[in-house]
MARDO-315139 format. One record per residue: residue in three letters; x, y, z of N, C-alpha, C in turn. Coordinates in steps of 0.05 Angstrom, whole numbers, padded with zeros to 5 digits, always signed. Example, Ala and Ser with C-alpha at 12.3 -4.5 7.8 and 13.67 -1.06 7.14 Angstrom:
ALA+00264-00114+00156+00246-00090+00156+00264-00066+00156/SER+00257-00045+00142+00273-00021+00143+00258+00001+00157/
***
This chain:
MET-00243-00054+00473-00253-00080+00483-00238-00102+00467/ARG-00228-00122+00480-00214-00144+00470-00232-00170+00469/SER-00230-00184+00446-00246-00209+00442-00229-00228+00429/ARG-00239-00252+00428-00225-00273+00413-00239-00279+00386/ILE-00224-00287+00365-00236-00294+00341-00233-00324+00338/THR-00251-00336+00327-00251-00366+00323-00231-00373+00300/THR-00212-00391+00309-00193-00400+00289-00205-00426+00276/LEU-00212-00423+00251-00226-00446+00236-00205-00469+00231/VAL-00181-00459+00219-00162-00480+00212-00135-00468+00220/VAL-00118-00485+00233-00089-00478+00238-00073-00502+00227/VAL-00058-00498+00208-00042-00518+00195-00014-00512+00200/GLY+00004-00529+00210+00030-00523+00214+00034-00507+00239/THR+00059-00497+00242+00066-00482+00266+00052-00457+00269/LEU+00044-00449+00294+00032-00425+00299+00050-00400+00297/ALA+00075-00407+00303+00095-00386+00303+00103-00378+00275/LEU+00098-00354+00266+00105-00345+00240+00135-00340+00239/SER+00145-00341+00213+00171-00332+00210+00172-00303+00207/LEU+00176-00288+00229+00172-00260+00230+00194-00244+00219/SER+00211-00256+00204+00232-00239+00189+00216-00228+00165/ALA+00190-00229+00165+00173-00219+00142+00177-00190+00136/CYS+00186-00175+00157+00191-00146+00152+00219-00139+00141/ALA+00235-00160+00143+00264-00157+00134+00264-00149+00105/GLY+00276-00128+00097+00279-00120+00069+00306-00126+00058/ASP+00313-00114+00036+00337-00115+00023+00358-00100+00035/ALA+00377-00110+00049+00397-00092+00062+00421-00085+00044/SER+00418-00092+00020+00440-00084+00002+00438-00058-00012/VAL+00415-00045-00009+00411-00021-00023+00428+00002-00012/ASP+00432+00023-00030+00447+00047-00020+00427+00065-00004/PRO+00433+00070+00021+00415+00088+00036+00408+00115+00023/ALA+00427+00124+00007+00422+00150-00009+00400+00148-00027/ALA+00395+00123-00039+00375+00118-00057+00348+00114-00045/ASP+00347+00109-00019+00324+00105-00004+00308+00129+00001/PRO+00284+00136-00008+00269+00159-00003+00263+00163+00026/ALA+00261+00141+00042+00257+00144+00069+00281+00153+00085/SER+00304+00148+00075+00329+00155+00090+00334+00185+00089/GLU+00320+00200+00071+00324+00228+00069+00314+00243+00094/SER+00295+00231+00108+00280+00245+00129+00285+00230+00155/GLY+00284+00246+00176+00286+00239+00204+00295+00211+00212/THR+00321+00209+00217+00330+00183+00226+00332+00183+00258/ALA+00332+00207+00270+00334+00209+00299+00313+00194+00311/GLY+00322+00177+00333+00303+00163+00348+00297+00137+00338/HIS+00305+00129+00313+00301+00104+00301+00271+00098+00298/GLY+00254+00119+00294+00225+00113+00290+00211+00114+00316/ALA+00223+00118+00340+00209+00117+00365+00192+00142+00369/VAL+00169+00139+00383+00154+00161+00390+00146+00158+00420/GLU+00141+00182+00431+00134+00181+00460+00110+00163+00467/GLY+00114+00145+00486+00093+00128+00495+00094+00099+00480/ALA+00111+00097+00461+00114+00072+00445+00134+00052+00459/GLU+00128+00028+00457+00146+00007+00467+00161-00006+00444/GLU+00187-00008+00445+00201-00022+00425+00201-00052+00432/VAL+00195-00069+00413+00193-00097+00416+00213-00115+00398/ALA+00216-00137+00405+00238-00153+00394+00232-00163+00365/GLU+00206-00164+00358+00198-00176+00331+00176-00159+00321/PRO+00173-00162+00294+00150-00147+00283+00123-00152+00294/PRO+00108-00133+00304+00082-00137+00316+00061-00139+00295/LEU+00062-00159+00278+00045-00161+00254+00015-00164+00261/GLY-00003-00153+00247-00031-00155+00252-00047-00150+00225/LEU-00071-00156+00226-00090-00149+00204-00111-00131+00215/THR-00111-00106+00206-00130-00086+00217-00152-00084+00195/THR-00178-00087+00202-00201-00088+00185-00221-00065+00190/ILE-00232-00058+00170-00257-00039+00171-00280-00052+00158/ASP-00302-00058+00170-00324-00067+00156-00342-00047+00142/ALA-00363-00056+00128-00377-00037+00111-00393-00015+00127/GLY-00397-00022+00153-00409-00002+00170-00390+00017+00185/GLY-00363+00012+00181-00342+00029+00193-00332+00019+00219/GLN-00338-00007+00226-00327-00016+00251-00298-00025+00247/VAL-00279-00018+00263-00252-00021+00259-00243-00042+00281/ALA-00228-00063+00271-00217-00083+00291-00188-00091+00282/HIS-00173-00100+00300-00146-00107+00297-00142-00137+00306/LEU-00133-00153+00288-00126-00181+00295-00095-00183+00298/ASP-00086-00191+00320-00058-00194+00328-00050-00221+00317/LEU-00031-00223+00297-00024-00247+00287-00005-00263+00303/LEU+00005-00252+00326+00022-00267+00344+00005-00284+00362/ASP-00016-00270+00377-00030-00286+00396-00059-00292+00387/GLU-00067-00281+00363-00093-00284+00352-00114-00269+00367/SER-00110-00250+00384-00129-00235+00398-00139-00214+00380/VAL-00165-00204+00385-00176-00182+00370-00182-00159+00387/THR-00176-00135+00379-00183-00111+00391-00202-00096+00375/ASP-00224-00088+00387-00242-00069+00373-00234-00041+00378/LEU-00229-00027+00355-00216+00000+00357-00237+00023+00355/GLY-00261+00017+00350-00281+00039+00347-00294+00039+00320/THR-00307+00061+00313-00322+00064+00288-00314+00088+00273/VAL-00310+00087+00247-00309+00110+00230-00332+00111+00211/ALA-00335+00133+00196-00356+00135+00177-00354+00111+00157/PRO-00377+00101+00148-00374+00078+00127-00357+00085+00105/PRO-00337+00071+00098-00317+00079+00078-00324+00067+00052/SER-00316+00081+00031-00318+00071+00003-00292+00062-00009/ALA-00270+00069+00006-00243+00058-00002-00224+00063+00022/MET-00200+00051+00021-00182+00052+00042-00153+00049+00031/ALA-00136+00063+00044-00104+00059+00036-00092+00059+00062/THR-00067+00048+00061-00051+00043+00084-00021+00046+00078/ASP-00005+00051+00099+00024+00052+00095+00036+00030+00114/GLY+00020+00012+00125+00030-00009+00142+00028-00002+00171/ARG+00020+00022+00177+00012+00031+00206-00014+00044+00206/TYR-00017+00063+00189-00045+00078+00189-00064+00068+00167/LEU-00090+00070+00173-00110+00065+00154-00123+00090+00147/PHE-00124+00097+00123-00137+00122+00112-00165+00114+00099/ALA-00186+00118+00116-00213+00109+00106-00228+00133+00093/ASP-00233+00127+00066-00247+00149+00050-00276+00146+00051/SER-00291+00166+00061-00321+00164+00063-00335+00180+00040/GLY-00318+00193+00023-00330+00209+00002-00333+00237+00010/SER-00332+00243+00037-00334+00271+00046-00311+00277+00066/GLY-00289+00262+00063-00268+00265+00082-00253+00238+00085/VAL-00230+00241+00097-00214+00215+00104-00208+00213+00133/GLU-00218+00192+00144-00213+00185+00173-00189+00170+00175/ILE-00173+00175+00195-00146+00163+00198-00148+00146+00224/VAL-00137+00120+00220-00137+00101+00242-00108+00094+00246/ASP-00099+00097+00271-00070+00089+00277-00072+00060+00291/SER-00061+00042+00276-00062+00012+00286-00045+00011+00312/GLY-00026+00029+00316-00009+00028+00340+00014+00008+00337/VAL+00018-00002+00313+00042-00021+00308+00057-00013+00282/TRP+00083-00013+00284+00098-00005+00260+00126-00016+00261/THR+00140-00015+00238+00166-00022+00235+00183+00002+00226/TRP+00206+00008+00236+00222+00029+00226+00246+00019+00210/ASP+00249+00026+00186+00270+00013+00168+00294+00030+00166/HIS+00313+00019+00177+00341+00032+00177+00360+00021+00155/VAL+00347+00009+00134+00358-00003+00111+00374-00029+00117/ASP+00394-00029+00136+00409-00053+00142+00399-00067+00168/HIS+00380-00053+00181+00366-00065+00205+00340-00052+00210/PHE+00325-00064+00230+00298-00053+00234+00292-00050+00264/HIS+00273-00032+00268+00264-00028+00296+00235-00033+00296/TYR+00223-00045+00317+00194-00052+00317+00182-00039+00341/TYR+00157-00028+00337+00145-00014+00359+00115-00019+00362/ARG+00106-00017+00387+00078-00020+00393+00070+00004+00412/ALA+00044+00014+00405+00035+00034+00421+00004+00031+00421/ALA-00010+00049+00436-00040+00046+00437-00050+00053+00412/PRO-00068+00036+00400-00083+00043+00376-00104+00065+00382/ARG-00110+00081+00361-00130+00103+00365-00139+00112+00339/LEU-00164+00125+00340-00175+00138+00317-00166+00168+00319/LEU-00152+00177+00299-00140+00204+00299-00158+00228+00290/GLY-00178+00220+00275-00196+00244+00266-00197+00243+00236/THR-00207+00265+00224-00215+00266+00196-00201+00290+00183/VAL-00193+00285+00158-00183+00307+00141-00207+00312+00122/GLY-00217+00337+00123-00239+00345+00107-00234+00347+00079/GLY-00254+00340+00062-00250+00340+00031-00276+00333+00018/HIS-00277+00341-00008-00301+00335-00022-00295+00315-00046/GLY-00311+00293-00046-00308+00273-00068-00289+00252-00058/SER-00286+00232-00076-00269+00209-00071-00239+00218-00068/ALA-00225+00205-00048-00197+00216-00042-00178+00195-00051/THR-00154+00201-00065-00132+00183-00069-00109+00190-00052/VAL-00101+00168-00036-00081+00172-00015-00054+00161-00025/ALA-00033+00175-00021-00006+00164-00026+00011+00167-00004/THR+00026+00145+00005+00042+00145+00029+00070+00137+00020/THR+00088+00138+00040+00115+00130+00037+00119+00104+00053/ASN+00145+00096+00056+00150+00073+00073+00156+00081+00101/SER+00153+00104+00109+00158+00113+00136+00132+00122+00150/SER+00125+00113+00173+00102+00122+00187+00108+00143+00208/THR+00133+00151+00211+00139+00170+00232+00153+00196+00220/SER+00157+00196+00194+00169+00220+00183+00159+00225+00154/GLY+00166+00248+00143+00157+00255+00116+00130+00263+00114/GLY+00117+00257+00091+00089+00267+00086+00071+00244+00077/THR+00046+00250+00077+00024+00233+00066+00007+00250+00048/GLY+00004+00243+00024-00012+00259+00005-00041+00250+00001/LEU-00060+00270+00000-00087+00264-00005-00098+00283-00029/SER-00110+00272-00047-00121+00286-00071-00152+00281-00070/PHE-00168+00304-00068-00197+00300-00068-00209+00308-00096/ALA-00222+00289-00108-00230+00292-00136-00251+00313-00141/ASP-00270+00316-00124-00293+00335-00130-00284+00364-00126/SER-00268+00371-00105-00260+00397-00100-00232+00403-00114/GLY-00216+00382-00119-00189+00388-00129-00168+00392-00109/ASP-00176+00393-00084-00157+00400-00063-00134+00380-00063/ALA-00110+00391-00061-00085+00373-00058-00076+00379-00029/VAL-00073+00359-00013-00066+00362+00016-00041+00344+00020/LEU-00022+00357+00033+00002+00341+00045+00001+00342+00074/LEU-00002+00317+00088-00002+00315+00116+00024+00312+00126/ASP+00031+00320+00149+00056+00317+00165+00056+00289+00179/THR+00069+00268+00168+00068+00242+00180+00080+00240+00207/GLU+00099+00256+00213+00110+00257+00241+00091+00266+00259/ALA+00075+00287+00252+00052+00293+00269+00033+00273+00273/LEU+00026+00257+00254+00007+00235+00257+00018+00216+00278/SER+00045+00210+00279+00056+00191+00297+00054+00202+00326/ARG+00048+00227+00328+00043+00237+00356+00012+00240+00362/GLY-00004+00230+00342-00033+00231+00345-00046+00258+00337/GLU-00030+00274+00319-00040+00299+00311-00044+00300+00280/ILE-00065+00312+00269-00068+00315+00242-00060+00345+00236/HIS-00039+00347+00220-00028+00374+00211-00024+00373+00182/GLU-00036+00393+00170-00033+00397+00140-00010+00415+00135/LEU+00011+00402+00121+00033+00419+00112+00026+00441+00092/PHE+00008+00430+00071-00004+00448+00053-00030+00438+00043/ARG-00046+00457+00035-00071+00450+00020-00073+00470-00004/LEU-00071+00458-00030-00071+00473-00054-00098+00469-00068/GLU-00109+00490-00079-00130+00490-00098-00124+00482-00125/ARG-00138+00463-00138-00134+00454-00166-00161+00452-00179/GLU-00161+00449-00206-00184+00442-00220-00192+00413-00210/PRO-00219+00408-00204-00226+00381-00198-00219+00360-00216/HIS-00208+00337-00207-00200+00315-00224-00190+00292-00206/ASP-00191+00268-00217-00180+00246-00201-00148+00248-00204/GLY-00136+00259-00184-00108+00266-00185-00093+00252-00164/LEU-00068+00262-00160-00050+00251-00142-00034+00273-00124/VAL-00027+00266-00102-00008+00281-00087+00012+00262-00075/VAL+00036+00260-00086+00055+00237-00081+00079+00249-00068/PRO+00081+00241-00039+00103+00250-00024+00130+00238-00031/ILE+00151+00253-00032+00179+00242-00037+00197+00257-00018/GLY+00205+00245+00003+00223+00259+00023+00208+00283+00034/SER+00221+00308+00031+00208+00332+00040+00194+00347+00019/PHE+00189+00333-00003+00175+00344-00026+00150+00329-00032/ALA+00136+00338-00054+00113+00323-00063+00109+00330-00093/LEU+00100+00311-00109+00091+00316-00135+00061+00316-00135/VAL+00050+00337-00149+00021+00342-00149+00012+00344-00179/THR-00008+00329-00185-00018+00328-00213-00031+00354-00220/ARG-00029+00361-00246-00042+00384-00257-00061+00373-00279/SER-00084+00383-00281-00104+00374-00302-00109+00393-00323/GLU-00118+00382-00345-00131+00396-00367-00156+00383-00377/GLY-00178+00396-00373-00205+00385-00382-00213+00363-00362/GLY-00203+00363-00338-00213+00345-00318-00196+00319-00317/GLU-00173+00318-00333-00154+00296-00334-00125+00303-00326/ALA-00114+00289-00309-00086+00293-00302-00068+00291-00325/THR-00053+00311-00330-00034+00312-00354-00005+00314-00347/SER+00001+00324-00323+00029+00330-00315+00032+00329-00284/VAL+00055+00329-00275+00060+00333-00245+00077+00356-00240/ILE+00073+00368-00218+00088+00394-00210+00101+00388-00184/GLY+00126+00395-00179+00139+00391-00156+00135+00415-00136/TYR+00130+00408-00110+00125+00427-00088+00144+00419-00064/ASP+00153+00440-00049+00164+00433-00024+00144+00431-00002/SER+00153+00422+00022+00132+00415+00042+00118+00440+00052/SER+00124+00465+00046+00107+00487+00053+00088+00495+00030/GLY+00090+00479+00008+00070+00485-00014+00083+00506-00036/GLY+00107+00511-00032+00121+00525-00052+00131+00510-00076/PRO+00126+00519-00100+00134+00504-00125+00164+00504-00127/THR+00173+00480-00134+00204+00477-00139+00214+00484-00165/GLY+00195+00489-00185+00200+00494-00213+00201+00469-00230/LEU+00200+00445-00217+00197+00420-00233+00171+00415-00243/VAL+00168+00412-00271+00142+00403-00283+00148+00380-00301/HIS+00133+00360-00301+00140+00337-00318+00114+00325-00330/PRO+00113+00322-00356+00088+00309-00368+00084+00281-00358/CYS+00057+00274-00354+00050+00248-00346+00020+00246-00355/PRO+00016+00239-00380-00011+00236-00390-00028+00215-00374/ALA-00053+00222-00367-00071+00204-00353-00057+00194-00327/ALA-00044+00211-00312-00031+00202-00287-00050+00186-00270/SER-00041+00163-00262-00059+00148-00244-00042+00124-00232/GLY-00046+00119-00206-00032+00099-00193-00005+00105-00181/THR+00003+00100-00157+00028+00108-00147+00036+00088-00124/ILE+00061+00084-00120+00071+00068-00099+00101+00077-00096/THR+00110+00071-00070+00137+00077-00063+00153+00054-00058/THR+00176+00051-00072+00195+00029-00069+00220+00041-00054/ARG+00241+00023-00049+00264+00032-00038+00280+00052-00057/VAL+00274+00049-00083+00288+00064-00101+00277+00094-00105/GLY+00251+00096-00102+00235+00120-00106+00204+00117-00109/ALA+00193+00139-00113+00163+00137-00115+00156+00134-00146/VAL+00136+00117-00152+00128+00110-00177+00101+00123-00182/ILE+00098+00135-00207+00073+00146-00216+00066+00133-00244/GLY+00043+00122-00247+00035+00111-00271+00024+00132-00292/CYS+00033+00130-00317+00025+00148-00338+00014+00131-00362/ALA+00000+00143-00382-00010+00128-00403+00012+00116-00419/ASP+00036+00128-00420+00058+00119-00437+00081+00105-00420/GLY+00075+00099-00395+00094+00086-00378+00092+00094-00349/ALA+00115+00102-00338+00115+00111-00311+00136+00132-00305/LEU+00132+00147-00284+00154+00165-00273+00165+00152-00249/LEU+00192+00157-00244+00204+00150-00219+00216+00176-00208/ALA+00208+00182-00184+00217+00207-00171+00233+00199-00147/ARG+00254+00216-00143+00274+00210-00121+00285+00238-00112/VAL+00296+00237-00089+00309+00259-00078+00341+00255-00079/ASP+00354+00270-00095+00383+00266-00099+00398+00292-00090/ASP+00415+00288-00071+00429+00312-00060+00411+00333-00052/GLY+00390+00327-00040+00370+00346-00030+00352+00359-00049/ALA+00353+00350-00075+00335+00360-00096+00318+00341-00108/LEU+00294+00348-00115+00274+00330-00126+00281+00325-00155/SER+00281+00299-00164+00285+00293-00192+00264+00271-00201/VAL+00259+00275-00228+00239+00255-00239+00249+00246-00264/GLU+00246+00219-00269+00255+00208-00296+00233+00191-00307/SER+00230+00189-00333+00209+00173-00345+00220+00145-00353/ILE+00203+00126-00348+00207+00099-00357+00185+00090-00375/PRO+00189+00093-00402+00170+00089-00420+00164+00059-00425/TYR+00140+00054-00435+00134+00026-00443+00153+00018-00466/PRO+00158-00007-00468+00175-00016-00493+00163-00006-00518/GLN+00181-00005-00538+00172+00005-00564+00151-00014-00576/GLY+00130-00003-00587+00108-00019-00598+00083-00023-00580/VAL+00088-00017-00554+00065-00020-00534+00049+00007-00533/GLY+00024+00005-00539+00007+00027-00540+00002+00038-00513/PRO-00011+00064-00511-00020+00075-00486-00038+00057-00470/SER-00034+00058-00443-00049+00041-00425-00054+00054-00398/SER-00076+00049-00388-00083+00061-00362-00080+00040-00340/ILE-00063+00045-00320-00056+00028-00297-00069+00043-00273/GLY-00088+00031-00259-00101+00044-00236-00085+00041-00210/SER-00071+00018-00208-00056+00015-00183-00031-00002-00188/PHE-00011+00000-00170+00011-00017-00168+00012-00032-00141/ASP+00024-00055-00139+00023-00070-00114+00051-00085-00113/ASN+00061-00089-00089+00085-00105-00085+00087-00111-00054/ARG+00107-00129-00048+00115-00130-00022+00129-00105-00012/GLU+00121-00094+00010+00126-00065+00017+00157-00058+00013/GLY+00161-00036-00002+00188-00027-00004+00205-00039-00026/ARG+00198-00065-00035+00215-00079-00054+00216-00062-00082/PRO+00238-00065-00097+00241-00050-00122+00222-00056-00145/THR+00212-00081-00144+00195-00090-00168+00165-00088-00160/VAL+00150-00074-00178+00122-00071-00172+00104-00083-00195/ALA+00081-00091-00190+00064-00105-00211+00038-00088-00213/ALA+00027-00089-00237+00001-00078-00242-00013-00094-00265/LEU-00039-00090-00267-00056-00099-00287-00062-00079-00306/ALA-00058-00083-00333-00067-00064-00353-00092-00076-00369/GLY-00100-00101-00359-00122-00115-00372-00125-00141-00356/PRO-00145-00156-00359-00150-00181-00345-00128-00201-00345/THR-00114-00201-00367-00090-00220-00371-00064-00206-00377/ASP-00065-00179-00375-00042-00163-00382-00028-00153-00357/ILE-00006-00167-00349+00010-00161-00326+00033-00145-00333/ARG+00038-00123-00319+00060-00106-00325+00079-00103-00300/LEU+00103-00112-00303+00123-00110-00280+00141-00086-00286/LEU+00146-00070-00266+00163-00048-00269+00186-00054-00248/GLY+00212-00056-00260+00235-00058-00242+00247-00031-00238/THR+00243-00019-00215+00251+00009-00212+00282+00012-00208/ARG+00297-00009-00203+00325-00008-00203+00336-00009-00231/GLU+00325-00026-00248+00334-00029-00276+00320-00009-00295/ARG+00299+00006-00284+00284+00025-00302+00272+00011-00325/SER+00261-00012-00322+00252-00026-00344+00226-00041-00338/TRP+00212-00046-00359+00185-00060-00357+00189-00091-00367/THR+00173-00106-00356+00170-00135-00365+00139-00140-00370/LEU+00131-00147-00393+00103-00151-00398+00097-00180-00402/LEU+00077-00189-00385+00069-00216-00383+00042-00222-00389/THR+00035-00245-00397+00007-00253-00402-00001-00275-00383/SER-00022-00266-00367-00031-00287-00346-00045-00310-00361/PRO-00043-00334-00348-00057-00357-00359-00088-00357-00357/VAL-00098-00340-00337-00126-00336-00332-00133-00307-00327/PRO-00156-00298-00330-00165-00270-00323-00160-00267-00292/LEU-00149-00242-00288-00143-00236-00260-00158-00211-00251/ALA-00163-00211-00223-00172-00188-00211-00153-00170-00197/HIS-00130-00183-00191-00108-00167-00179-00082-00182-00180/VAL-00059-00168-00180-00032-00180-00179-00013-00163-00162/THR+00005-00178-00149+00024-00163-00133+00050-00178-00135/ALA+00073-00162-00133+00101-00173-00137+00111-00181-00109/VAL+00120-00204-00104+00133-00212-00078+00162-00205-00082/ASP+00174-00205-00106+00201-00197-00111+00223-00211-00093/ASP+00219-00238-00091+00237-00254-00074+00255-00266-00092/GLU+00273-00285-00083+00294-00297-00099+00282-00315-00119/GLU+00257-00327-00114+00244-00344-00134+00228-00328-00154/GLY+00225-00301-00152+00209-00284-00170+00181-00291-00170/HIS+00170-00294-00146+00141-00300-00145+00123-00275-00151/LEU+00102-00281-00165+00079-00262-00166+00057-00274-00153/LEU+00040-00261-00138+00016-00270-00128-00007-00257-00143/ALA-00028-00272-00149-00049-00263-00164-00076-00273-00155/LEU-00096-00256-00156-00124-00265-00151-00139-00269-00177/ALA-00144-00295-00183-00161-00299-00208-00190-00292-00204/GLN-00203-00286-00227-00229-00276-00226-00249-00296-00217/ASP-00241-00323-00214-00258-00344-00203-00253-00348-00174/GLY-00235-00332-00160-00232-00333-00133-00208-00350-00122/ARG-00192-00361-00141-00167-00373-00133-00144-00354-00129/MET-00127-00360-00110-00101-00345-00108-00082-00361-00124/LEU-00066-00349-00142-00047-00362-00158-00020-00353-00152/VAL+00000-00372-00152+00027-00364-00151+00040-00365-00178/LEU+00049-00345-00188+00059-00345-00218+00089-00338-00218/SER+00102-00347-00239+00130-00339-00243+00132-00310-00255/ALA+00151-00295-00245+00155-00270-00254+00169-00270-00280/GLN+00180-00293-00289+00194-00295-00315+00176-00296-00338/ASP+00154-00313-00335+00137-00318-00359+00108-00319-00351/ALA+00100-00316-00325+00074-00316-00314+00061-00343-00316/SER+00080-00364-00316+00071-00392-00316+00061-00398-00287/LEU+00041-00417-00284+00029-00423-00261+00049-00440-00242/VAL+00056-00432-00218+00073-00447-00200+00055-00466-00183/THR+00035-00454-00172+00016-00468-00155-00008-00450-00150/GLU-00027-00460-00136-00053-00446-00133-00070-00457-00109/THR-00088-00440-00100-00107-00450-00081-00132-00459-00094/GLU-00151-00469-00080-00178-00473-00090-00191-00446-00089/ALA-00217-00443-00101-00231-00418-00101-00238-00410-00073/LEU-00224-00390-00062-00228-00381-00034-00248-00357-00032/VAL-00249-00341-00051-00266-00315-00050-00284-00315-00074/GLY-00294-00337-00084-00313-00336-00105-00339-00321-00100/ASP-00351-00326-00076-00376-00312-00067-00373-00282-00067/SER-00349-00274-00055-00343-00245-00054-00341-00231-00082/LEU-00327-00245-00101-00324-00235-00126-00350-00234-00141/SER-00368-00255-00138-00394-00256-00149-00410-00235-00139/ALA-00407-00226-00114-00424-00206-00102-00414-00177-00109/GLY-00392-00175-00125-00384-00148-00131-00366-00137-00109/LEU-00356-00154-00090-00339-00144-00069-00310-00146-00078/SER-00291-00132-00064-00264-00132-00071-00246-00144-00050/PRO-00240-00170-00053-00220-00181-00033-00194-00167-00034/THR-00181-00166-00013-00152-00154-00010-00132-00176-00009/LEU-00112-00175-00027-00091-00193-00029-00064-00178-00020/ILE-00051-00188+00001-00027-00176+00012-00003-00196+00012/ALA+00019-00187+00004+00043-00203+00004+00064-00193+00023/ASP+00075-00212+00039+00099-00203+00054+00121-00223+00046/GLN+00142-00225+00061+00164-00243+00053+00158-00272+00054/HIS+00139-00280+00073+00135-00308+00078+00105-00316+00075/ARG+00088-00296+00077+00060-00305+00076+00045-00285+00058/ALA+00023-00296+00049+00002-00279+00036-00023-00276+00054/TYR-00037-00256+00052-00060-00252+00066-00083-00245+00047/LEU-00107-00258+00049-00129-00254+00030-00153-00252+00047/SER-00167-00230+00043-00192-00225+00055-00215-00234+00038/ALA-00236-00247+00052-00261-00258+00040-00283-00243+00052/PRO-00291-00221+00040-00314-00205+00055-00340-00221+00056/ALA-00348-00231+00034-00377-00246+00036-00372-00270+00051/GLU-00351-00286+00051-00347-00310+00066-00341-00303+00095/ARG-00334-00279+00101-00327-00269+00129-00303-00286+00140/ARG-00282-00284+00124-00259-00298+00131-00235-00282+00123/LEU-00212-00287+00136-00185-00277+00131-00167-00305+00128/TYR-00153-00304+00105-00136-00328+00101-00106-00319+00103/GLU-00092-00338+00117-00062-00335+00116-00052-00358+00100/ILE-00035-00351+00079-00028-00371+00059+00004-00372+00057/ASP+00014-00396+00059+00044-00400+00055+00047-00404+00025/PHE+00052-00384+00010+00053-00384-00019+00078-00401-00029/ALA+00099-00402-00013+00124-00417-00021+00122-00447-00015/ASP+00100-00454-00001+00097-00484+00005+00072-00494-00007/GLY+00070-00493-00035+00047-00503-00050+00022-00487-00045/ALA+00022-00462-00036+00001-00445-00030-00017-00458-00009/ARG-00003-00468+00012-00014-00480+00034-00031-00461+00052/ILE-00055-00467+00058-00071-00450+00077-00060-00457+00107/ALA-00046-00436+00116-00034-00437+00143-00055-00432+00166/ARG-00070-00413+00161-00092-00406+00180-00114-00394+00168/VAL-00136-00398+00179-00162-00385+00169-00176-00375+00194/PHE-00183-00348+00193-00196-00334+00214-00225-00327+00208/ASP-00244-00333+00224-00272-00326+00220-00274-00296+00230/THR-00290-00281+00218-00293-00252+00227-00323-00248+00233/ALA-00327-00231+00252-00355-00225+00262-00372-00212+00239/THR-00358-00194+00225-00373-00180+00203-00356-00182+00177/GLU-00367-00173+00156-00352-00172+00130-00327-00154+00130/PRO-00303-00165+00128-00279-00149+00127-00275-00135+00100/ALA-00290-00113+00099-00290-00099+00071-00263-00087+00064/PHE-00248-00078+00084-00221-00067+00078-00202-00076+00098/VAL-00179-00087+00089-00158-00099+00107-00131-00089+00100/ALA-00116-00084+00121-00087-00077+00119-00070-00095+00136/GLU-00048-00104+00126-00028-00115+00142-00011-00094+00157/THR-00014-00092+00184+00000-00071+00199+00022-00082+00216/GLY+00039-00064+00223+00063-00071+00239+00087-00076+00222/ARG+00084-00075+00195+00106-00081+00177+00120-00057+00168/
***
């Protein structure tokens, strides 16, 4: 069913600068983990229409499991159906992986971008609910930058099951497990890298190392220590995994899986990072190790930059543009634009999501090349913000229900 959403505020031009999906064309394709897998067809799948520009949208799931898609081009809304009420959600820019605590339901938004490093292809197909991957306990989902090839990793905390899904099969509407491994229960990770995956191993219920597997579940022989492994993200350079003493960077080189350590600078004690965030695919990622403790990891330089925020934060993400912007959500509900050089304040919004934060809800902050998107669950709004233009509120969308989980899709 299609319906209209009320646009509360539209400031400036309605036409977005949709080069938002354009990435860095200067990288070496051999260093791109996505380039190692299936380039045939340029990301096309049967039944999909190739379009001239990125079909960007915001796909939301409310607390009751209702799924909706807001098309950012024409502002129409499509109701996609209902999943089990989720406790968490992950996305790769096409699929939404909704964790109910007893399995992960997969939503295909039907819009995606295929990255060929020096150019891009954009597709639109019918959105659909694909079904459920069974599992026990909370699930941690790890994706790559490709929604039509490679794998998607799921780690179930209560059972310890480590699952690698075939992402190409997902693009055809099928859920196919490449492998399912039994492990000791723990909050772990299954991180896809090309045709491989790194799977955490635990001791006493805590992840202490990662083990390499091929796509059939066979061990590669690679074992690498990673105390308190937590948090993962894929950049153009490789897949990042957070460790208490720094991070691991995993790549596929000449058809072989490799892992290297990027330790914290000398004198920095162990720290737990729960998540990394950035503009999709860019080499610099951001994380919080404390309310004012920002840690930037440059995956090209293999180095950390430690910054102190001027105010306590709830979230931070790296835009990694020429100006070196960081976007942050302050604990009082303001969105801040910070310098990646020293975390100094560049500009800010008013408090947009104060009610949500006071209610214990978790707004989602998303960065692309030209816009930021901020969800306000309690306020029942979605904000589009031009962070490079004084944090100007470009558009505000009212939502029929609380947008508990939000993904920017089509990128």
